[in-house]
HTML snippet that shows the backbone in 3Dmol.js (N, CA, C, O; Angstrom):
<script src="https://3Dmol.org/build/3Dmol-min.js"></script>
<div id="view" style="width:600px;height:400px;position:relative"></div>
<script>
const pdb = `
ATOM      1  N   MET A   1      13.262  -9.871 -12.335  1.00  0.00           N
ATOM      2  CA  MET A   1      12.190  -9.065 -11.164  1.00  0.00           C
ATOM      3  C   MET A   1      12.989  -8.065 -10.574  1.00  0.00           C
ATOM      4  O   MET A   1      12.534  -6.941 -10.362  1.00  0.00           O
ATOM      5  N   ASP A   2      14.150  -8.385 -10.291  1.00  0.00           N
ATOM      6  CA  ASP A   2      14.995  -7.009  -9.538  1.00  0.00           C
ATOM      7  C   ASP A   2      15.191  -5.874 -10.504  1.00  0.00           C
ATOM      8  O   ASP A   2      15.459  -4.734 -10.126  1.00  0.00           O
ATOM      9  N   SER A   3      15.056  -6.210 -11.717  1.00  0.00           N
ATOM     10  CA  SER A   3      15.135  -4.900 -12.603  1.00  0.00           C
ATOM     11  C   SER A   3      14.037  -3.985 -12.368  1.00  0.00           C
ATOM     12  O   SER A   3      14.227  -2.769 -12.350  1.00  0.00           O
ATOM     13  N   PHE A   4      12.897  -4.506 -12.186  1.00  0.00           N
ATOM     14  CA  PHE A   4      11.668  -3.672 -11.883  1.00  0.00           C
ATOM     15  C   PHE A   4      11.582  -2.732 -10.502  1.00  0.00           C
ATOM     16  O   PHE A   4      10.870  -1.742 -10.333  1.00  0.00           O
ATOM     17  N   LYS A   5      12.469  -3.308  -9.619  1.00  0.00           N
ATOM     18  CA  LYS A   5      12.335  -2.425  -8.175  1.00  0.00           C
ATOM     19  C   LYS A   5      12.608  -1.112  -8.509  1.00  0.00           C
ATOM     20  O   LYS A   5      11.705  -0.354  -8.156  1.00  0.00           O
ATOM     21  N   PRO A   6      13.519  -0.590  -9.055  1.00  0.00           N
ATOM     22  CA  PRO A   6      13.826   0.918  -9.203  1.00  0.00           C
ATOM     23  C   PRO A   6      12.917   1.561  -9.755  1.00  0.00           C
ATOM     24  O   PRO A   6      12.886   2.745  -9.419  1.00  0.00           O
ATOM     25  N   LEU A   7      11.911   1.136 -10.713  1.00  0.00           N
ATOM     26  CA  LEU A   7      11.061   1.695 -11.620  1.00  0.00           C
ATOM     27  C   LEU A   7       9.797   2.039 -10.442  1.00  0.00           C
ATOM     28  O   LEU A   7       9.294   3.128 -10.170  1.00  0.00           O
ATOM     29  N   LEU A   8       9.443   0.381  -9.751  1.00  0.00           N
ATOM     30  CA  LEU A   8       8.267   0.489  -9.119  1.00  0.00           C
ATOM     31  C   LEU A   8       8.422   1.399  -7.570  1.00  0.00           C
ATOM     32  O   LEU A   8       7.472   1.777  -6.884  1.00  0.00           O
ATOM     33  N   LEU A   9       9.593   1.566  -7.331  1.00  0.00           N
ATOM     34  CA  LEU A   9       9.932   2.401  -6.027  1.00  0.00           C
ATOM     35  C   LEU A   9       9.755   3.773  -6.554  1.00  0.00           C
ATOM     36  O   LEU A   9       9.167   4.548  -5.801  1.00  0.00           O
ATOM     37  N   ALA A  10      10.173   4.250  -7.769  1.00  0.00           N
ATOM     38  CA  ALA A  10       9.792   5.806  -7.957  1.00  0.00           C
ATOM     39  C   ALA A  10       8.546   5.860  -8.509  1.00  0.00           C
ATOM     40  O   ALA A  10       8.100   7.004  -8.592  1.00  0.00           O
ATOM     41  N   GLU A  11       8.018   5.203  -8.814  1.00  0.00           N
ATOM     42  CA  GLU A  11       6.418   5.137  -9.006  1.00  0.00           C
ATOM     43  C   GLU A  11       5.592   5.355  -7.470  1.00  0.00           C
ATOM     44  O   GLU A  11       4.744   6.214  -7.228  1.00  0.00           O
ATOM     45  N   TYR A  12       6.056   4.434  -6.656  1.00  0.00           N
ATOM     46  CA  TYR A  12       5.501   4.439  -5.415  1.00  0.00           C
ATOM     47  C   TYR A  12       5.939   5.947  -4.740  1.00  0.00           C
ATOM     48  O   TYR A  12       5.050   6.610  -4.205  1.00  0.00           O
ATOM     49  N   GLU A  13       7.090   6.372  -4.776  1.00  0.00           N
ATOM     50  CA  GLU A  13       7.447   7.643  -4.428  1.00  0.00           C
ATOM     51  C   GLU A  13       6.778   8.917  -4.830  1.00  0.00           C
ATOM     52  O   GLU A  13       6.404   9.816  -4.077  1.00  0.00           O
ATOM     53  N   GLU A  14       6.669   8.848  -6.363  1.00  0.00           N
ATOM     54  CA  GLU A  14       5.850   9.881  -6.926  1.00  0.00           C
ATOM     55  C   GLU A  14       4.614  10.062  -6.488  1.00  0.00           C
ATOM     56  O   GLU A  14       4.159  11.175  -6.227  1.00  0.00           O
ATOM     57  N   GLU A  15       3.812   8.699  -6.345  1.00  0.00           N
ATOM     58  CA  GLU A  15       2.371   8.949  -5.869  1.00  0.00           C
ATOM     59  C   GLU A  15       2.235   8.841  -4.239  1.00  0.00           C
ATOM     60  O   GLU A  15       1.125   8.776  -3.710  1.00  0.00           O
ATOM     61  N   GLU A  16       3.247   8.829  -3.613  1.00  0.00           N
ATOM     62  CA  GLU A  16       3.341   9.343  -2.261  1.00  0.00           C
ATOM     63  C   GLU A  16       3.495  10.949  -1.845  1.00  0.00           C
ATOM     64  O   GLU A  16       2.904  11.498  -0.916  1.00  0.00           O
ATOM     65  N   LYS A  17       4.464  11.579  -2.792  1.00  0.00           N
ATOM     66  CA  LYS A  17       4.398  12.772  -2.812  1.00  0.00           C
ATOM     67  C   LYS A  17       3.317  13.352  -3.358  1.00  0.00           C
ATOM     68  O   LYS A  17       3.039  14.414  -2.800  1.00  0.00           O
ATOM     69  N   ILE A  18       2.673  13.082  -4.155  1.00  0.00           N
ATOM     70  CA  ILE A  18       1.511  13.437  -4.465  1.00  0.00           C
ATOM     71  C   ILE A  18       0.412  13.568  -3.628  1.00  0.00           C
ATOM     72  O   ILE A  18      -0.225  14.613  -3.495  1.00  0.00           O
ATOM     73  N   LEU A  19       0.132  12.286  -2.936  1.00  0.00           N
ATOM     74  CA  LEU A  19      -0.676  12.133  -1.710  1.00  0.00           C
ATOM     75  C   LEU A  19      -0.484  13.320  -0.689  1.00  0.00           C
ATOM     76  O   LEU A  19      -1.322  14.162  -0.366  1.00  0.00           O
ATOM     77  N   LEU A  20       0.595  13.211  -0.333  1.00  0.00           N
ATOM     78  CA  LEU A  20       1.089  14.062   0.569  1.00  0.00           C
ATOM     79  C   LEU A  20       0.932  15.599   0.353  1.00  0.00           C
ATOM     80  O   LEU A  20       0.560  16.373   1.235  1.00  0.00           O
ATOM     81  N   GLN A  21       1.271  15.962  -0.965  1.00  0.00           N
ATOM     82  CA  GLN A  21       0.570  17.607  -1.191  1.00  0.00           C
ATOM     83  C   GLN A  21      -0.779  17.652  -1.192  1.00  0.00           C
ATOM     84  O   GLN A  21      -1.223  18.777  -0.964  1.00  0.00           O
ATOM     85  N   ARG A  22      -1.877  16.486  -1.441  1.00  0.00           N
ATOM     86  CA  ARG A  22      -3.254  16.681  -1.369  1.00  0.00           C
ATOM     87  C   ARG A  22      -3.435  16.858   0.067  1.00  0.00           C
ATOM     88  O   ARG A  22      -4.060  17.862   0.407  1.00  0.00           O
ATOM     89  N   LEU A  23      -3.073  16.195   0.831  1.00  0.00           N
ATOM     90  CA  LEU A  23      -3.392  16.064   2.486  1.00  0.00           C
ATOM     91  C   LEU A  23      -3.159  17.324   2.680  1.00  0.00           C
ATOM     92  O   LEU A  23      -4.056  17.992   3.194  1.00  0.00           O
ATOM     93  N   GLU A  24      -2.093  17.858   2.372  1.00  0.00           N
ATOM     94  CA  GLU A  24      -1.439  19.226   2.990  1.00  0.00           C
ATOM     95  C   GLU A  24      -2.411  20.395   2.600  1.00  0.00           C
ATOM     96  O   GLU A  24      -2.776  21.236   3.422  1.00  0.00           O
ATOM     97  N   HIS A  25      -2.848  20.385   1.133  1.00  0.00           N
ATOM     98  CA  HIS A  25      -3.237  21.564   0.630  1.00  0.00           C
ATOM     99  C   HIS A  25      -4.874  21.324   0.293  1.00  0.00           C
ATOM    100  O   HIS A  25      -5.630  22.279   0.117  1.00  0.00           O
ATOM    101  N   TRP A  26      -5.235  20.177   0.239  1.00  0.00           N
ATOM    102  CA  TRP A  26      -6.961  20.102   0.157  1.00  0.00           C
ATOM    103  C   TRP A  26      -7.813  19.979   1.212  1.00  0.00           C
ATOM    104  O   TRP A  26      -7.555  19.305   2.210  1.00  0.00           O
ATOM    105  N   SER A  27      -9.092  20.766   0.996  1.00  0.00           N
ATOM    106  CA  SER A  27     -10.011  20.714   2.180  1.00  0.00           C
ATOM    107  C   SER A  27     -10.434  19.127   2.595  1.00  0.00           C
ATOM    108  O   SER A  27     -10.355  18.199   1.791  1.00  0.00           O
ATOM    109  N   ARG A  28     -10.900  18.980   3.998  1.00  0.00           N
ATOM    110  CA  ARG A  28     -11.406  17.952   4.073  1.00  0.00           C
ATOM    111  C   ARG A  28     -12.245  17.382   3.129  1.00  0.00           C
ATOM    112  O   ARG A  28     -12.058  16.294   2.583  1.00  0.00           O
ATOM    113  N   ASP A  29     -13.502  18.407   2.883  1.00  0.00           N
ATOM    114  CA  ASP A  29     -14.415  18.316   1.850  1.00  0.00           C
ATOM    115  C   ASP A  29     -13.962  17.482   0.474  1.00  0.00           C
ATOM    116  O   ASP A  29     -14.287  16.332   0.179  1.00  0.00           O
ATOM    117  N   ARG A  30     -13.236  18.269  -0.173  1.00  0.00           N
ATOM    118  CA  ARG A  30     -12.449  17.936  -1.359  1.00  0.00           C
ATOM    119  C   ARG A  30     -11.752  16.631  -1.132  1.00  0.00           C
ATOM    120  O   ARG A  30     -11.869  15.856  -2.081  1.00  0.00           O
ATOM    121  N   LEU A  31     -10.952  16.125   0.038  1.00  0.00           N
ATOM    122  CA  LEU A  31     -10.316  14.875   0.169  1.00  0.00           C
ATOM    123  C   LEU A  31     -11.403  13.668  -0.172  1.00  0.00           C
ATOM    124  O   LEU A  31     -11.180  12.688  -0.883  1.00  0.00           O
ATOM    125  N   GLU A  32     -12.668  13.999   0.534  1.00  0.00           N
ATOM    126  CA  GLU A  32     -13.700  13.300   0.806  1.00  0.00           C
ATOM    127  C   GLU A  32     -14.355  12.797  -0.753  1.00  0.00           C
ATOM    128  O   GLU A  32     -14.676  11.699  -1.208  1.00  0.00           O
ATOM    129  N   LYS A  33     -14.365  14.082  -1.250  1.00  0.00           N
ATOM    130  CA  LYS A  33     -15.166  13.911  -2.700  1.00  0.00           C
ATOM    131  C   LYS A  33     -14.441  13.298  -3.478  1.00  0.00           C
ATOM    132  O   LYS A  33     -15.040  12.518  -4.219  1.00  0.00           O
ATOM    133  N   GLU A  34     -12.975  13.380  -3.628  1.00  0.00           N
ATOM    134  CA  GLU A  34     -12.374  12.738  -4.389  1.00  0.00           C
ATOM    135  C   GLU A  34     -11.814  11.449  -4.459  1.00  0.00           C
ATOM    136  O   GLU A  34     -11.128  10.982  -5.369  1.00  0.00           O
ATOM    137  N   GLY A  35     -12.332  10.688  -2.943  1.00  0.00           N
ATOM    138  CA  GLY A  35     -11.980   9.617  -2.710  1.00  0.00           C
ATOM    139  C   GLY A  35     -10.715   9.142  -1.984  1.00  0.00           C
ATOM    140  O   GLY A  35     -10.171   8.068  -2.243  1.00  0.00           O
ATOM    141  N   TYR A  36     -10.281  10.006  -1.062  1.00  0.00           N
ATOM    142  CA  TYR A  36      -9.055   9.932  -0.357  1.00  0.00           C
ATOM    143  C   TYR A  36      -9.329  10.030   1.137  1.00  0.00           C
ATOM    144  O   TYR A  36      -8.362   9.892   1.886  1.00  0.00           O
ATOM    145  N   MET A  37     -10.561  10.256   1.673  1.00  0.00           N
ATOM    146  CA  MET A  37     -10.621  10.147   3.107  1.00  0.00           C
ATOM    147  C   MET A  37     -12.042   9.643   3.133  1.00  0.00           C
ATOM    148  O   MET A  37     -12.981  10.028   2.437  1.00  0.00           O
ATOM    149  N   LEU A  38     -12.026   8.544   4.229  1.00  0.00           N
ATOM    150  CA  LEU A  38     -13.477   8.195   4.781  1.00  0.00           C
ATOM    151  C   LEU A  38     -13.453   8.534   6.247  1.00  0.00           C
ATOM    152  O   LEU A  38     -12.443   8.646   6.942  1.00  0.00           O
ATOM    153  N   HIS A  39     -14.433   8.649   6.538  1.00  0.00           N
ATOM    154  CA  HIS A  39     -14.664   8.849   8.115  1.00  0.00           C
ATOM    155  C   HIS A  39     -15.918   8.300   8.698  1.00  0.00           C
ATOM    156  O   HIS A  39     -16.628   7.733   7.867  1.00  0.00           O
ATOM    157  N   GLN A  40     -16.370   8.324   9.919  1.00  0.00           N
ATOM    158  CA  GLN A  40     -17.397   7.671  10.675  1.00  0.00           C
ATOM    159  C   GLN A  40     -17.330   5.937   9.977  1.00  0.00           C
ATOM    160  O   GLN A  40     -18.226   5.470   9.273  1.00  0.00           O
ATOM    161  N   LEU A  41     -16.310   5.338  10.300  1.00  0.00           N
ATOM    162  CA  LEU A  41     -16.000   3.916  10.029  1.00  0.00           C
ATOM    163  C   LEU A  41     -15.852   3.239  11.218  1.00  0.00           C
ATOM    164  O   LEU A  41     -15.337   3.771  12.201  1.00  0.00           O
ATOM    165  N   GLY A  42     -16.340   1.891  11.206  1.00  0.00           N
ATOM    166  CA  GLY A  42     -16.117   0.714  12.044  1.00  0.00           C
ATOM    167  C   GLY A  42     -15.263  -0.005  11.537  1.00  0.00           C
ATOM    168  O   GLY A  42     -15.149   0.083  10.315  1.00  0.00           O
ATOM    169  N   ALA A  43     -14.424  -0.899  12.225  1.00  0.00           N
ATOM    170  CA  ALA A  43     -13.585  -1.692  11.886  1.00  0.00           C
ATOM    171  C   ALA A  43     -13.600  -2.820  12.822  1.00  0.00           C
ATOM    172  O   ALA A  43     -13.724  -2.654  14.035  1.00  0.00           O
ATOM    173  N   LYS A  44     -13.461  -4.089  12.205  1.00  0.00           N
ATOM    174  CA  LYS A  44     -13.010  -5.340  13.110  1.00  0.00           C
ATOM    175  C   LYS A  44     -12.354  -6.418  12.315  1.00  0.00           C
ATOM    176  O   LYS A  44     -12.721  -6.538  11.146  1.00  0.00           O
ATOM    177  N   PRO A  45     -11.590  -7.088  12.702  1.00  0.00           N
ATOM    178  CA  PRO A  45     -10.903  -8.099  12.084  1.00  0.00           C
ATOM    179  C   PRO A  45     -11.750  -9.173  11.391  1.00  0.00           C
ATOM    180  O   PRO A  45     -12.797  -9.447  11.978  1.00  0.00           O
ATOM    181  N   ILE A  46     -11.497  -9.823  10.268  1.00  0.00           N
ATOM    182  CA  ILE A  46     -12.492 -10.562   9.629  1.00  0.00           C
ATOM    183  C   ILE A  46     -12.101 -12.158  10.702  1.00  0.00           C
ATOM    184  O   ILE A  46     -11.044 -12.551  11.196  1.00  0.00           O
ATOM    185  N   GLU A  47     -13.398 -12.682  10.714  1.00  0.00           N
ATOM    186  CA  GLU A  47     -13.240 -14.024  11.387  1.00  0.00           C
ATOM    187  C   GLU A  47     -12.352 -15.033  10.893  1.00  0.00           C
ATOM    188  O   GLU A  47     -11.659 -15.569  11.758  1.00  0.00           O
ATOM    189  N   LYS A  48     -12.232 -15.346   9.944  1.00  0.00           N
ATOM    190  CA  LYS A  48     -11.367 -16.348   9.429  1.00  0.00           C
ATOM    191  C   LYS A  48     -10.161 -15.728   8.490  1.00  0.00           C
ATOM    192  O   LYS A  48     -10.251 -15.496   7.284  1.00  0.00           O
ATOM    193  N   GLN A  49      -9.153 -15.543   9.227  1.00  0.00           N
ATOM    194  CA  GLN A  49      -8.135 -14.776   8.522  1.00  0.00           C
ATOM    195  C   GLN A  49      -7.180 -15.722   7.476  1.00  0.00           C
ATOM    196  O   GLN A  49      -6.900 -16.872   7.812  1.00  0.00           O
ATOM    197  N   PRO A  50      -6.764 -15.233   6.356  1.00  0.00           N
ATOM    198  CA  PRO A  50      -6.442 -16.047   5.190  1.00  0.00           C
ATOM    199  C   PRO A  50      -5.065 -16.375   5.458  1.00  0.00           C
ATOM    200  O   PRO A  50      -4.327 -15.505   5.920  1.00  0.00           O
ATOM    201  N   LYS A  51      -4.604 -17.623   5.201  1.00  0.00           N
ATOM    202  CA  LYS A  51      -3.534 -17.982   5.709  1.00  0.00           C
ATOM    203  C   LYS A  51      -2.232 -17.760   4.693  1.00  0.00           C
ATOM    204  O   LYS A  51      -1.128 -18.263   4.903  1.00  0.00           O
ATOM    205  N   ASN A  52      -2.487 -17.104   3.811  1.00  0.00           N
ATOM    206  CA  ASN A  52      -1.483 -16.317   2.809  1.00  0.00           C
ATOM    207  C   ASN A  52      -1.240 -14.907   3.098  1.00  0.00           C
ATOM    208  O   ASN A  52      -0.400 -14.264   2.470  1.00  0.00           O
ATOM    209  N   VAL A  53      -1.915 -14.437   3.980  1.00  0.00           N
ATOM    210  CA  VAL A  53      -1.582 -13.050   4.317  1.00  0.00           C
ATOM    211  C   VAL A  53      -0.853 -12.803   5.541  1.00  0.00           C
ATOM    212  O   VAL A  53      -1.163 -13.346   6.601  1.00  0.00           O
ATOM    213  N   GLU A  54       0.063 -12.034   5.422  1.00  0.00           N
ATOM    214  CA  GLU A  54       0.898 -11.706   6.600  1.00  0.00           C
ATOM    215  C   GLU A  54       0.146 -10.406   7.593  1.00  0.00           C
ATOM    216  O   GLU A  54      -0.170  -9.347   7.050  1.00  0.00           O
ATOM    217  N   GLY A  55      -0.034 -10.588   8.756  1.00  0.00           N
ATOM    218  CA  GLY A  55      -0.805  -9.730   9.476  1.00  0.00           C
ATOM    219  C   GLY A  55      -2.339  -9.964   9.596  1.00  0.00           C
ATOM    220  O   GLY A  55      -2.761 -11.118   9.519  1.00  0.00           O
ATOM    221  N   VAL A  56      -3.183  -8.928   9.781  1.00  0.00           N
ATOM    222  CA  VAL A  56      -4.418  -9.050  10.323  1.00  0.00           C
ATOM    223  C   VAL A  56      -5.102  -8.457   9.206  1.00  0.00           C
ATOM    224  O   VAL A  56      -4.587  -7.453   8.715  1.00  0.00           O
ATOM    225  N   VAL A  57      -6.466  -9.022   8.585  1.00  0.00           N
ATOM    226  CA  VAL A  57      -7.313  -8.466   7.708  1.00  0.00           C
ATOM    227  C   VAL A  57      -8.230  -7.922   8.311  1.00  0.00           C
ATOM    228  O   VAL A  57      -8.692  -8.576   9.246  1.00  0.00           O
ATOM    229  N   TRP A  58      -8.763  -6.736   8.068  1.00  0.00           N
ATOM    230  CA  TRP A  58      -9.893  -5.981   8.573  1.00  0.00           C
ATOM    231  C   TRP A  58     -11.141  -5.917   7.664  1.00  0.00           C
ATOM    232  O   TRP A  58     -11.077  -6.050   6.442  1.00  0.00           O
ATOM    233  N   THR A  59     -12.219  -5.716   8.318  1.00  0.00           N
ATOM    234  CA  THR A  59     -13.424  -5.197   7.245  1.00  0.00           C
ATOM    235  C   THR A  59     -13.706  -3.843   7.980  1.00  0.00           C
ATOM    236  O   THR A  59     -13.411  -3.596   9.149  1.00  0.00           O
ATOM    237  N   PHE A  60     -14.360  -2.968   7.046  1.00  0.00           N
ATOM    238  CA  PHE A  60     -14.773  -1.651   7.380  1.00  0.00           C
ATOM    239  C   PHE A  60     -16.046  -1.505   6.700  1.00  0.00           C
ATOM    240  O   PHE A  60     -16.281  -1.863   5.546  1.00  0.00           O
ATOM    241  N   ASN A  61     -17.108  -0.772   7.772  1.00  0.00           N
ATOM    242  CA  ASN A  61     -18.214  -0.396   7.421  1.00  0.00           C
ATOM    243  C   ASN A  61     -18.732   0.848   7.884  1.00  0.00           C
ATOM    244  O   ASN A  61     -18.180   1.096   8.957  1.00  0.00           O
ATOM    245  N   LYS A  62     -19.571   1.780   7.557  1.00  0.00           N
ATOM    246  CA  LYS A  62     -19.979   3.206   7.952  1.00  0.00           C
ATOM    247  C   LYS A  62     -21.029   3.009   9.193  1.00  0.00           C
ATOM    248  O   LYS A  62     -22.118   2.440   9.110  1.00  0.00           O
ATOM    249  N   ILE A  63     -20.506   3.558  10.265  1.00  0.00           N
ATOM    250  CA  ILE A  63     -21.128   3.536  11.394  1.00  0.00           C
ATOM    251  C   ILE A  63     -22.317   4.420  11.727  1.00  0.00           C
ATOM    252  O   ILE A  63     -22.833   4.282  12.836  1.00  0.00           O
ATOM    253  N   ALA A  64     -22.879   5.456  10.741  1.00  0.00           N
ATOM    254  CA  ALA A  64     -23.873   6.109  10.740  1.00  0.00           C
ATOM    255  C   ALA A  64     -24.977   5.171  10.233  1.00  0.00           C
ATOM    256  O   ALA A  64     -24.739   4.395   9.307  1.00  0.00           O
ATOM    257  N   LYS A  65     -26.275   5.233  10.869  1.00  0.00           N
ATOM    258  CA  LYS A  65     -27.388   4.073  10.400  1.00  0.00           C
ATOM    259  C   LYS A  65     -27.602   4.927   8.872  1.00  0.00           C
ATOM    260  O   LYS A  65     -27.512   4.394   7.767  1.00  0.00           O
ATOM    261  N   GLU A  66     -27.811   5.926   9.054  1.00  0.00           N
ATOM    262  CA  GLU A  66     -28.593   6.522   7.516  1.00  0.00           C
ATOM    263  C   GLU A  66     -27.593   6.495   6.299  1.00  0.00           C
ATOM    264  O   GLU A  66     -27.832   7.288   5.388  1.00  0.00           O
ATOM    265  N   ASP A  67     -26.408   5.600   6.178  1.00  0.00           N
ATOM    266  CA  ASP A  67     -25.530   5.536   5.330  1.00  0.00           C
ATOM    267  C   ASP A  67     -25.639   4.122   4.641  1.00  0.00           C
ATOM    268  O   ASP A  67     -24.817   3.861   3.763  1.00  0.00           O
ATOM    269  N   ASN A  68     -26.238   3.540   4.853  1.00  0.00           N
ATOM    270  CA  ASN A  68     -26.904   2.264   4.531  1.00  0.00           C
ATOM    271  C   ASN A  68     -25.714   1.226   4.190  1.00  0.00           C
ATOM    272  O   ASN A  68     -25.679   0.422   3.258  1.00  0.00           O
ATOM    273  N   GLN A  69     -24.781   1.451   5.160  1.00  0.00           N
ATOM    274  CA  GLN A  69     -23.447   0.644   5.517  1.00  0.00           C
ATOM    275  C   GLN A  69     -22.670   0.317   4.225  1.00  0.00           C
ATOM    276  O   GLN A  69     -21.923  -0.661   4.200  1.00  0.00           O
ATOM    277  N   LYS A  70     -22.855   1.234   2.997  1.00  0.00           N
ATOM    278  CA  LYS A  70     -21.976   1.170   2.102  1.00  0.00           C
ATOM    279  C   LYS A  70     -20.927   2.190   1.808  1.00  0.00           C
ATOM    280  O   LYS A  70     -21.060   3.414   1.804  1.00  0.00           O
ATOM    281  N   LEU A  71     -19.673   1.352   1.520  1.00  0.00           N
ATOM    282  CA  LEU A  71     -18.508   2.607   1.691  1.00  0.00           C
ATOM    283  C   LEU A  71     -18.572   3.660   0.479  1.00  0.00           C
ATOM    284  O   LEU A  71     -18.997   3.256  -0.603  1.00  0.00           O
ATOM    285  N   PRO A  72     -18.296   4.569   0.575  1.00  0.00           N
ATOM    286  CA  PRO A  72     -18.468   5.606  -0.979  1.00  0.00           C
ATOM    287  C   PRO A  72     -17.260   5.439  -2.011  1.00  0.00           C
ATOM    288  O   PRO A  72     -16.288   4.750  -1.701  1.00  0.00           O
ATOM    289  N   LEU A  73     -17.320   5.905  -2.898  1.00  0.00           N
ATOM    290  CA  LEU A  73     -16.155   5.897  -3.732  1.00  0.00           C
ATOM    291  C   LEU A  73     -14.999   6.193  -2.896  1.00  0.00           C
ATOM    292  O   LEU A  73     -15.061   7.086  -2.051  1.00  0.00           O
ATOM    293  N   ASN A  74     -13.823   5.413  -3.104  1.00  0.00           N
ATOM    294  CA  ASN A  74     -12.569   5.845  -2.452  1.00  0.00           C
ATOM    295  C   ASN A  74     -11.457   5.218  -3.175  1.00  0.00           C
ATOM    296  O   ASN A  74     -11.671   4.212  -3.850  1.00  0.00           O
ATOM    297  N   LYS A  75     -10.139   5.797  -3.075  1.00  0.00           N
ATOM    298  CA  LYS A  75      -9.107   5.037  -3.652  1.00  0.00           C
ATOM    299  C   LYS A  75      -8.196   4.730  -2.561  1.00  0.00           C
ATOM    300  O   LYS A  75      -7.051   5.176  -2.632  1.00  0.00           O
ATOM    301  N   ILE A  76      -8.616   3.899  -1.374  1.00  0.00           N
ATOM    302  CA  ILE A  76      -7.932   3.445  -0.560  1.00  0.00           C
ATOM    303  C   ILE A  76      -7.640   1.959  -0.968  1.00  0.00           C
ATOM    304  O   ILE A  76      -8.585   1.331  -1.445  1.00  0.00           O
ATOM    305  N   GLU A  77      -6.582   1.411  -0.847  1.00  0.00           N
ATOM    306  CA  GLU A  77      -6.173  -0.232  -1.165  1.00  0.00           C
ATOM    307  C   GLU A  77      -5.911  -0.710  -0.148  1.00  0.00           C
ATOM    308  O   GLU A  77      -5.579  -1.893  -0.088  1.00  0.00           O
TER     309      GLU A  77
END
`;
const viewer = $3Dmol.createViewer("view");
viewer.addModel(pdb, "pdb");
viewer.setStyle({}, {cartoon: {color: "spectrum"}});
viewer.zoomTo();
viewer.render();
</script>
């Protein structure tokens, strides 16, 4: 498993570099259209937190009433 760490780290660093370039050069509209930005969201922790997850798990939804509470296409993991 340790043999994959350098490859995974390199992949992560390349993806982070690309994301930072997009955040710097793309407009807000393009970031949203391409799924890299969401706005007007509400968040709250889920009631029953999973025991096998470290930290707090949150749920997100649109706060604007006309948005039908569904999140648009996004690349947020």
